[in-house]
C-alpha positions in Angstrom: -25.8 3.4 1.9 -22.7 1.4 1.3 -19.4 3.1 2.3 -17.2 3.2 -0.8 -13.9 5.0 -0.8 -12.4 6.6 -3.8 -8.9 7.9 -3.8 -8.3 11.2 -5.5 -4.9 12.2 -4.0 -1.4 10.8 -4.5 -0.5 11.5 -0.9 -2.9 9.1 0.9 -1.0 8.2 4.0 1.4 11.1 4.3 3.7 9.7 7.0 4.2 6.4 5.3 4.6 7.8 1.8 7.0 10.6 2.9 9.0 7.9 4.8 9.5 5.9 1.6 10.1 9.1 -0.4 13.0 10.0 1.9 14.3 6.4 1.9 14.4 6.6 -1.9 16.2 9.9 -1.8 18.7 8.6 0.8 19.4 5.5 -1.4 20.1 7.7 -4.4 22.4 10.1 -2.4 24.4 7.2 -0.7 24.8 5.5 -4.1 25.8 8.8 -5.7 28.4 9.4 -3.0 29.9 6.0 -3.6 29.9 6.5 -7.4 31.4 9.9 -7.0 34.3 8.6 -4.9 34.9 5.7 -7.4 34.9 8.0 -10.4 37.0 10.6 -8.7 39.5 8.0 -7.7 39.6 6.7 -11.3 40.0 10.2 -12.6 42.9 11.3 -10.3 44.8 8.0 -10.8 44.4 8.0 -14.6 47.7 8.0 -16.5 48.6 11.1 -18.5 46.7 13.6 -16.2 49.9 14.4 -14.2 50.8 16.9 -16.9 47.8 19.2 -16.1 48.5 22.5 -14.4 46.9 23.3 -11.1 44.5 25.6 -12.9 43.5 22.9 -15.2 43.0 20.5 -12.3 40.8 23.1 -10.5 38.7 23.5 -13.7 38.4 19.8 -14.2 37.4 19.3 -10.5 34.9 22.1 -10.7 33.4 20.7 -13.9 33.3 17.2 -12.4 31.7 18.4 -9.2 29.1 20.6 -10.7 28.1 18.1 -13.4 27.9 15.4 -10.7 25.8 17.5 -8.4 23.3 18.1 -11.2 23.1 14.5 -12.1 22.5 13.5 -8.4 19.8 16.2 -8.0 18.1 15.0 -11.2 18.3 11.3 -10.1 17.1 12.1 -6.6 14.1 14.1 -7.7 13.3 11.4 -10.3 13.5 8.6 -7.8 11.5 10.6 -5.2 8.7 11.5 -7.6 8.6 8.0 -9.0 8.4 6.6 -5.4 5.3 8.8 -4.8 3.6 7.4 -7.9 4.7 3.8 -7.4 4.0 3.7 -3.6 0.6 5.3 -4.3 -0.4 2.1 -6.2 0.6 0.0 -3.1 -0.3 2.3 -0.3 -3.7 3.2 -1.8 -5.1 -0.4 -1.5 -3.6 -0.6 2.1 -5.6 2.6 2.9 -8.7 1.0 1.5 -8.2 -2.1 3.5 -7.7 -0.1 6.7 -10.9 1.9 6.1 -12.9 -1.3 5.4 -11.5 -3.0 8.4 -12.4 0.0 10.6 -16.1 -0.4 9.4 -16.0 -4.2 9.9 -14.6 -3.7 13.4 -17.6 -1.6 14.2 -19.9 -4.2 12.8 -20.8 -2.4 9.6 -21.0 -5.0 6.9 -22.1 -2.5 4.2 -18.5 -1.6 3.4 -16.7 -2.8 0.3 -13.2 -3.0 -1.0 -12.5 -1.6 -4.5 -9.1 -1.1 -6.2 -8.3 0.8 -9.3 -7.1 -0.7 -12.5 -3.4 -0.2 -11.9 -3.3 -0.8 -8.2 -1.3 -3.5 -6.6 -2.8 -6.1 -4.2 -5.8 -6.7 -6.4 -5.9 -10.4 -5.4 -5.9 -9.5 -1.7 -8.7 -6.9 -2.3 -10.7 -9.4 -4.2 -10.3 -12.0 -1.4 -11.2 -9.4 1.2 -14.3 -8.4 -0.7 -15.3 -12.0 -1.1 -14.9 -12.5 2.7 -17.1 -9.4 3.4 -19.8 -10.8 1.0 -19.6 -14.2 2.6 -20.0 -12.8 6.1 -22.8 -10.5 5.0 -24.7 -13.4 3.4 -24.1 -15.6 6.4 -25.5 -12.9 8.7 -28.5 -12.4 6.5 -29.1 -16.2 6.5 -28.8 -16.3 10.3 -31.3 -13.4 10.6 -33.8 -15.2 8.4 -33.3 -18.4 10.5 -33.9 -16.4 13.7 -37.1 -15.0 12.2 -38.3 -18.5 11.4 -37.4 -19.7 14.9 -39.5 -16.8 16.4 -42.4 -17.9 14.3 -42.0 -21.6 15.3 -41.8 -20.6 19.0 -44.9 -18.4 18.6 -46.9 -21.4 17.2 -45.5 -23.7 19.9 -43.4 -25.9 17.5 -40.4 -26.1 19.9 -38.8 -29.1 18.3 -38.6 -27.4 14.9 -37.3 -24.3 16.6 -34.5 -26.2 18.2 -33.6 -27.8 14.9 -33.5 -24.4 13.2 -31.5 -23.0 16.1 -28.8 -25.7 15.6 -28.3 -24.3 12.1 -27.7 -20.7 13.2 -24.1 -19.7 12.8 -23.3 -23.2 11.3 -20.9 -21.3 9.0 -18.8 -20.3 11.9 -16.3 -23.0 13.1 -13.5 -22.9 15.6 -11.9 -26.1 14.3 
């Protein structure tokens, strides 16, 4: 049976996905702090605000801070959730590649690489699947040549066996 891997979860490689999730959150928070400082500086240096009482300033600062905190929380959550969905489309195929390579490393050529409709790296997946198919076909061809060689040796046709033997693994080159 051919090992085929279907992804049904959004958190496929937890360490990698959580890493990018937190990087996205950190980016939003750092950007928000810079924006906060710039807008606060613009607010306190605006002309005409010097006439506000201290109570008005506290109310303005409180409204500015609480509004800004809610905006940052909303943006951070949006960016974090979006990163999970977006990186799922990238990390999912990487996961499939790793699984296929694990089977190939063990010599199991029955594996295959499938991506979903909206995944990234489709070209790489297609190339990897073509490579697996080519290797699988070459191994099957070599096995049939070996069987022919055995038959030639059994009947004593050593010259024909040698000729067939020179064609085994002709697909594999080091140059």
